[in-house]
C-alpha positions as CSV (number, residue, x, y, z in Angstrom):
1,V,164.6,79.2,166.8
2,A,164.7,75.6,168.0
3,P,168.1,74.9,166.4
4,L,169.6,77.8,168.3
5,I,167.8,77.1,171.6
6,R,167.8,73.4,172.0
7,P,171.6,72.9,172.2
8,A,171.8,75.4,175.1
9,F,169.0,73.6,177.1
10,A,170.5,70.2,176.2
11,G,173.7,71.3,177.9
12,L,172.2,72.0,181.3
13,T,173.6,70.0,184.1
14,A,170.5,70.6,186.2
15,S,167.2,72.5,186.1
16,A,165.4,73.2,189.3
17,V,161.9,74.2,188.6
18,Q,158.8,75.2,190.6
19,T,156.1,73.0,189.1
20,Y,155.5,69.9,186.9
21,D,154.3,72.2,184.1
22,Y,157.6,74.1,184.2
23,A,159.5,70.8,184.1
24,Q,157.6,69.7,181.0
25,R,158.5,73.0,179.3
26,F,162.2,72.6,180.1
27,I,162.1,69.1,178.7
28,A,160.3,70.3,175.6
29,L,163.1,72.9,175.1
30,G,165.7,70.2,175.1
31,T,166.8,69.6,178.7
32,P,167.3,65.9,179.5
33,A,164.5,64.7,181.7
34,S,167.0,63.2,184.1
35,C,168.4,66.7,184.8
36,V,165.0,68.3,185.6
37,Q,163.9,68.4,189.3
38,V,160.7,69.9,190.6
39,L,161.7,71.6,193.9
40,D,158.7,74.0,194.4
41,T,159.0,77.8,194.8
42,M,161.2,79.5,197.3
43,K,158.4,82.0,197.8
44,W,156.8,79.7,200.4
45,D,160.0,80.2,202.5
46,T,159.6,84.0,202.6
47,A,156.4,83.6,204.7
48,V,157.2,84.2,208.4
49,V,154.7,82.0,210.3
50,S,153.7,83.7,213.5
51,D,150.7,84.7,215.6
52,H,152.2,88.0,216.8
53,V,153.9,91.0,215.3
54,E,155.8,93.4,217.4
55,G,154.2,96.9,217.4
56,A,150.8,95.8,216.1
57,E,149.0,97.0,219.2
58,D,150.9,100.2,219.2
59,L,149.8,100.8,215.6
60,A,146.1,100.3,216.6
61,L,146.4,102.6,219.5
62,A,148.2,105.3,217.5
63,M,145.6,105.2,214.7
64,G,142.6,104.9,216.9
65,I,141.5,101.5,215.6
66,D,139.0,99.8,218.0
67,R,140.2,96.3,218.7
68,H,136.7,95.4,219.8
69,R,135.1,96.0,216.4
70,P,135.6,94.0,213.2
71,I,138.7,95.0,211.2
72,V,139.3,94.4,207.5
73,V,142.7,95.2,206.2
74,A,143.1,95.7,202.4
75,G,146.8,95.5,201.6
76,S,148.8,96.5,198.5
77,T,145.7,98.0,196.8
78,G,145.8,99.5,193.3
79,P,144.0,102.3,191.5
80,G,140.2,102.1,191.8
81,E,140.3,99.3,194.4
82,E,140.1,101.6,197.4
83,Q,136.9,103.2,196.1
84,L,135.4,99.8,195.5
85,L,136.3,98.6,199.0
86,M,135.0,101.7,200.6
87,E,131.6,101.3,198.8
88,T,131.2,97.6,199.4
89,C,132.9,96.7,202.7
90,P,130.4,95.8,205.5
91,P,129.4,99.0,207.4
92,E,130.0,97.5,210.8
93,A,133.7,96.8,210.0
94,Q,136.6,99.2,210.2
95,L,138.5,99.3,206.9
96,V,142.3,99.8,206.8
97,L,143.5,100.7,203.3
98,A,147.2,100.2,202.5
99,P,147.9,101.3,198.9
100,R,150.8,99.5,197.2
101,K,152.5,102.7,195.9
102,P,153.4,105.6,198.2
103,E,152.7,108.2,195.5
104,R,149.0,107.3,195.7
105,F,148.6,108.0,199.4
106,D,147.4,111.5,199.0
107,A,144.9,110.6,196.3
108,V,143.4,107.8,198.4
109,A,143.1,110.2,201.4
110,E,141.1,112.6,199.3
111,L,138.5,109.9,198.5
112,D,136.8,110.4,201.9
113,P,137.1,113.3,204.3
114,T,136.6,111.1,207.3
115,I,139.6,108.9,206.6
116,T,142.2,108.7,209.4
117,R,145.8,108.8,208.1
118,R,148.6,106.9,209.9
119,S,151.1,109.7,209.0
120,Q,149.2,112.2,211.0
121,H,149.6,110.2,214.2
122,P,153.3,109.1,214.4
123,D,154.7,106.8,217.1
124,G,154.3,108.0,220.6
125,T,150.9,109.8,220.0
126,V,147.5,108.4,220.5
127,C,144.8,109.2,218.0
128,A,141.4,110.1,219.4
129,V,138.8,109.3,216.8
130,A,135.0,109.3,216.8
131,A,133.4,106.0,217.8
132,E,131.8,105.7,214.3
133,T,135.1,106.1,212.5
134,R,135.6,103.2,210.1
135,L,138.1,104.3,207.5
136,F,141.9,104.3,208.0
137,L,144.8,104.9,205.7
138,L,148.1,103.2,206.3
139,D,150.3,105.8,204.5
140,T,153.6,104.7,205.9
141,I,156.2,102.2,204.7
142,G,157.1,98.9,206.6
143,E,154.0,98.6,208.8
144,L,151.7,96.5,206.6
145,R,152.5,93.3,208.5
146,K,151.5,95.0,211.8
147,A,148.2,96.0,210.2
148,Y,147.7,92.4,208.9
149,C,148.2,91.2,212.5
150,L,145.2,93.3,213.6
151,A,142.8,92.1,210.9
152,D,139.9,89.8,211.3
153,V,139.8,89.5,207.5
154,V,142.5,90.5,204.9
155,I,141.9,91.5,201.3
156,V,144.9,91.4,199.1
157,G,144.8,94.1,196.4
158,R,146.0,94.7,192.8
159,S,143.7,91.7,192.0
160,F,140.3,93.1,191.3
161,L,140.7,95.6,188.4
162,G,142.9,93.9,185.9
163,L,146.4,94.0,187.6
164,Y,148.4,90.9,188.5
165,G,148.0,90.4,192.2
166,S,150.1,90.8,195.3
167,N,151.7,88.6,197.9
168,V,149.1,86.5,199.8
169,L,151.6,84.6,201.9
170,E,152.3,87.3,204.5
171,P,148.7,87.6,205.9
172,I,148.1,83.8,205.6
173,A,151.3,83.1,207.6
174,L,149.8,85.3,210.3
175,G,146.7,83.1,210.5
176,K,144.4,85.5,208.8
177,A,141.4,84.6,206.7
178,T,142.5,86.0,203.3
179,I,140.6,87.1,200.1
180,I,142.2,87.8,196.7
181,G,140.5,88.9,193.5
182,P,140.4,87.0,190.2
183,F,143.4,88.8,188.7
184,H,146.5,87.3,190.4
185,D,148.7,86.1,187.5
186,D,151.9,87.0,189.3
187,F,151.0,84.5,192.1
188,A,148.9,82.1,190.2
189,D,150.7,78.9,191.2
190,I,150.6,79.8,194.9
191,V,147.0,80.8,194.9
192,S,146.1,77.6,193.0
193,V,147.7,75.5,195.7
194,L,146.0,77.4,198.5
195,R,142.7,77.3,196.8
196,S,142.8,73.6,196.2
197,H,143.3,73.2,200.0
198,R,140.6,75.8,200.8
199,G,143.2,78.1,202.3
200,I,142.2,81.2,200.5
201,E,139.0,82.8,199.1
202,V,139.0,84.0,195.5
203,S,136.2,86.5,194.8
204,D,135.4,89.3,192.4
205,Q,133.2,90.8,195.2
206,P,135.6,91.6,198.0
207,G,133.1,93.4,200.2
208,L,130.6,90.6,200.1
209,A,133.3,88.0,200.7
210,A,134.5,89.9,203.7
211,A,131.0,90.3,205.1
212,E,130.4,86.5,204.8
213,L,133.6,85.7,206.6
214,L,132.9,88.2,209.4
215,A,129.5,86.7,209.8
216,D,130.8,83.2,210.0
217,A,133.7,83.0,212.4
218,P,134.1,79.2,212.2
219,R,134.4,79.3,208.5
220,A,136.9,82.2,208.7
221,L,138.9,80.2,211.2
222,R,138.9,77.1,209.0
223,L,140.1,79.2,206.0
224,A,142.9,80.7,208.0
225,R,144.0,77.4,209.5
226,A,144.0,75.6,206.1
227,G,146.1,78.4,204.5
228,H,148.5,78.3,207.5
229,D,148.9,74.6,207.2
230,V,149.6,74.7,203.4
231,I,152.4,77.2,204.0
232,L,154.0,75.0,206.6
233,S,153.7,71.9,204.4
234,R,155.3,73.6,201.3
235,Q,158.2,75.3,202.9
236,G,161.7,73.9,202.3
237,A,162.4,74.7,198.6
238,S,165.3,77.0,199.6
239,R,167.0,74.1,201.4
240,R,166.4,71.8,198.5
241,H,167.9,74.2,196.0
242,A,170.9,74.7,198.3
243,E,171.4,70.9,198.5
244,L,171.2,70.6,194.7
245,L,173.9,73.3,194.3
246,L,176.2,71.6,196.8
247,Q,175.8,68.3,194.9
248,L,176.9,70.1,191.7
249,M,180.0,71.6,193.2
250,P,183.2,69.7,192.4
251,D,184.9,68.1,195.4
252,K,188.3,69.7,196.0
253,P,190.9,68.8,198.6
254,G,190.5,70.9,201.7
255,T,187.0,72.2,200.6
256,R,184.3,72.1,203.3
257,R,180.7,71.9,202.2
C-alpha cells in the first residue's frame, strides 16, 4: 500500500511524535524528516504532583484502615490479580484492593469473608474493624487517588496476568514507591523511562516485591523520589504541542495568539 500511503504522509506540514522510534516510523512512511519533531507524551502532564490528597484521612477513618500499620494499595486490578495479591502480600500489611471495573466489585468481595468494603461505610460513618483486619475493598468510583495517598507501597494492576497495564503516573506523582507487572504494553514507553531512572519496580511477583520495599524503607524512598523526579523532568509536552500549533496558524490581521 506504499503508493497510496506515502503521498499522504509526504504532505504533512508537521508531525509531533512521542519518541525517536515513532519519528523514524513517520519518516519511513514518507514524512519529510524536517517536519518531524519529538515532543514526548502529554501523559506526563496528566500527573498531579502532590504530597497530599484532600479526603485521604477521612477515607482511612471511614474504612477502618490503621495508619500505624503498613498499607499496600493495589489499584486498577484485573481478573485473577486480587486472588494473587491476597495470597502473596506480606501478612503484616493491610491490603487495599481497587478493581478497575465496577462490575467486578461483588466478585472480589466474595473472595474472602473478612474483606471490608468501602461502600458499606459511606462518608460520615466510622468503620470499627478488628485489629487483625488486613483486607479492604475500594468499591467506589473516584477515590483511588485518596487510597494511593495512604499507601506505603502501590501495586498497579492489569499487569500481572496478560493484560496491558494501567496508569502508573498517579501514585508516583504522589511520591509512592510503585510496582507494576511485566505486562504493561499500554504504558510501555513511560515505564521504560521510569525504569531506566530507577523510578519504578517491575516484577512478576508483586507480593515479594512489596515485602522487600516494606522491609527496606530507604530503598522505597529512593524509588519514590526517583519516579517523582522523572515526572517533573518530563512534563511540558502539552505546552510544546500548543506552541507548535500556534506556529502553524497563519497570521491574520487582528488575530491574537
